N, C-alpha and C positions, 0 to 999 in steps of 0.2 A: 762165656755168654755175656752179652752186653746188659748191664743193669739199668734200671730206671733212673738211678742217680746219674749214671754216665750220660744217658740220653738228655736229661734236663740241663746238664752242665754245658752242652753246646747248642741245644735247641733254643735256648733263651736268646741267643744272638740272632736267630731267625725272627723271633717275635719282635725284637727291637735291636737292630744292629748298631744303633747309635750308642749303646752301652760301651762299645769298644772305644769309640772316639772320646766319649765323655770321661771315661776312666783314665785313659792314658794321657789326655790333655791335663788332667789334674795331677798326673805324675810327672809332668814336664815334657811329654813327647807330643809334638804338635800335629796330631792327626786331625784333619778337617772333618766337620760334621757331614755325614752323608746326605745327599739329596735324593738319591735313588739307590735301591739295592735289588740285586737279582740273585735268586737261588739257583746255583749251578749244580750239575750232576756231581755226586761225590765219588763215583767209581773212577779210579785211576788205573784200572787193569790194562795191561798191554796184551798183545796177541798170545804171548806165552801164557801157559796155564798157571799164572801166579796173580792172585787177587790182591790189590792194594786199594784201600778205601779210606778216605779222610772222613772224619766225623761230620763236619759241616763245611760247605764251601759257598762263599758269597762273593759276588762282584759288587764293589763299592764304588759308586760314582759320586764325585764331589762338585761343588759349585765352581771350582776353578777349571773344570773341564777334564781333570785327571781322573783316572780310575785305577783301582788295584784289586787284587784278590785277597780275601780273608779266609784262610784255612784254619778252622777251629778244631782242636783236639782236646778231648777231656781225658785227663790222665789221673788214674786212681792210685798208682804206685810206680816205683822205679821199674824201668824195663830196658835192659841193655840193648834190645833190638830196635827200640823206637828212634834213636837218633839217626840211624841209617835209613829207616823208613821216612823220617821227616825230610832228609836230604833228597830222597827220591821224589817225594811229593812236590817239593818246591821246584826242583829242576823240571819235572814233568809238566807242572802247571805253567811255568814260564814258556816252555816249548810249545804247549798246546794253545794257550790263550794270548801269548805275547803281552802279558800284563805283569807288573811287579807283584809277586806273591808275598804275603805277610803271614807268618805262622803264629797263631795264638794258642797257647796251652793253658787250660784251666785246671786247677787243682783244689782239693779240699783239705790238704794238710801241708804244713810248712816244709817238711823234709822233702816231699815230692816236688813242691814248687821250687825249692832251692836247686834240686837236681836238674829239673827241666830247664831252668834259666841258664845253666852253664853252656856257653858257646861250644859247638862241636866243629872241630877243624878236620878236614879230610885232605890228605896230601902226603908228601914225603918231607923228610928233614930239609928245611930251608925253602920249601915251596908249598904254600898252602893253596891247594886247588879250589877248595870250596869250604866256606864257613857257614854253618847254620846257627842263626841267632834267634831263638824263639822269644816272643813276648809272653810273659807268664802272668796270669791273674790267680791269686790265691789268698789265703788268710793274712799273708804278710803285707799285701798292698791294697786289697779291696776293703773299703771302709765298713766297719761294723755299724750299721744304721740302727740306732735305738730310739730315735726321736720320731714319733708318728708323723709329724708335720714334714720332716725331711723325707721320710719314706713316701708320703703322699705326693710330694713334688716330683718324684722319679720312681714310679712303681717297678719298672723293669730292673733298675739298679738295686732297689731294695730287695727284690726277689733274688737277684744274683747274690746279694750280700748274705741273705739267709742261707742259700745253698752253699756258698763258700765257707761260711762260718758254722755250718750245721753240726760240726763235730766239736765245737768249742764248749767248754763247761758252762759258759755264760750265754748260751744261745737264746735263752728264754726271752731276754729283753728285745733281741732283734726280731724274734718271731712275733711278739706282741705288737711291736711297732708296725710290722707289715700287716698283721691281721686288722689292726685299727685303720691303716691306710686303705686297705682294700674296700672298706665300706664307703669310701669317698668317690668311687668310680662306678660305672655301670656294671650290672650283675654279670653279663656275659664275659666282659673283659676280666673282671675279678675272678670268675671261675677258671679262666685260662691260667692266670698267674697262681691261683691257689693250687691247681693241679700240678703245675710246673714245680711249685715249691715242694709238694709232697713227693713227687718223683725225684727231685734233686736231693732231698734228705735221705732217701733210700731207707736203710736199716739203722740209721743213726738214732740214738735215744731221742733227739729233738723231733723226730718224725712223730712219735707218740704225742708229744706236747702239741705239735701243730694240728694233729687230728682232733685232739681235745679242744683246742681253741676254735676250730671250725665247727665242731659239734655243739659246743656250748653257745656260740654266738648265732642263735637261730635267726636273728635279724639279717645276718649276712647271707646265709644260704637260703633262707626262706622268706623272701620278700612277699608282700601281700599278693602281688601278681603271680609269682611262682606257686604259692600255696593254693591259690584259686585254680590254677591250671591243673595241678596235681589232684586236687579234690574232685574236679570235674571228671578227670579221667577215671578215678576209682568209682565215682557215682555211676558213670555209664557202664562200667564193668559189672556193677551190682545188677543193674537193670538188664544187661545183656544175658547174664547167667540165668536170671529168673525167666526171661523170655524163652531161652533155649530149653528150660525145664517146664515150660508151659504153666508157670505160676503167674496168675494174673493179679496185678495190683490195681487198686482204685487210683483214680487220677490224683486224689489227695496224697496217697502213699507215694506215687511216683514223684510228685513234686517235692515231697519231704526228702526223698533221696537226692534229688537234683539240687535242692537248696542247701543241703548240709555241707559245711566246709570244715568239719571236724574230721581230720584224716584218720584218726584212731577209730572213731565210731564207724566211719565208712568201711575201713578194713574189717571191722567186726561184722558189719552187715554183709560184706563180700564173703566172708567165711560161712556165715549162716545161709547165704543164698544157695550154697551147694546142697543143703539138706532140708531146708524148711518146706512146709507144705502150703503155707499161706502167709499173708502179710502180717498177721498177728504174731506169728512166731518170729518173723524177721525183726520186729521192733520190740520184742518181749524184754521187759526190765530195762529198757533204754529210756533216757529222759525225753520228754516231749519237746516239740519245737524243732527248729531247723538247724540249730547249731550256730546261727549267726548272732553276733553280739553288737 
């Protein structure tokens, strides 16, 4: 079964394919920054009943007018069958798209990364028919970003750094840097990368720390706008339940419910709305006022 961690390790390249070029340029490999990216079908199955599927497949177009295919594979452990599969993927992709394929393998531990980076030669003695040379990203070459300012400058790379180093004993500093950086961007985008981070960490101990960071930092998850939207939804639910039960509220009481932005109080009222017989019981022992400060 494919894990959430496995999914995040290759999906992040769909969110920002430029991570690939930026990382390997820093390592001395001159991949140009993409100007356009197309998500391609990942199914490489032939007519025979044998399914072969790459984790993520992108077409990268560059400013120079050249294009290539980026096949991303998330690898959680050594697998003797994978090199043969990778050779098939690359040959099939070249035959199908007539574009140069590049295989990127992402790993979360050094041993798997070192294994995946070994070239695979297919042929007989004295004649190499095909050589598979994966590019590998893992804890050995992805920077551990612990500076919030550096993380804020490249949120996707900082997210990938967290996912890649999620099993490291000192992952806390990387997590905190990303959590701080996410507060510098819009809430919707931050939510995407926060969820990708949690998926990527999977069952690693760092996942619990990440959830704690996201829970404690209420300003990140609960902006004033999102709080208001959630409160309004609960308020309308309170009124809807009471209306369905034919419990009539005065206009003042209805407005009190609508004006309240205390979500805990609204949830308490929603629970009571299922059983109360009038508005007095609804507000019993609750503080007066609207809940606004």
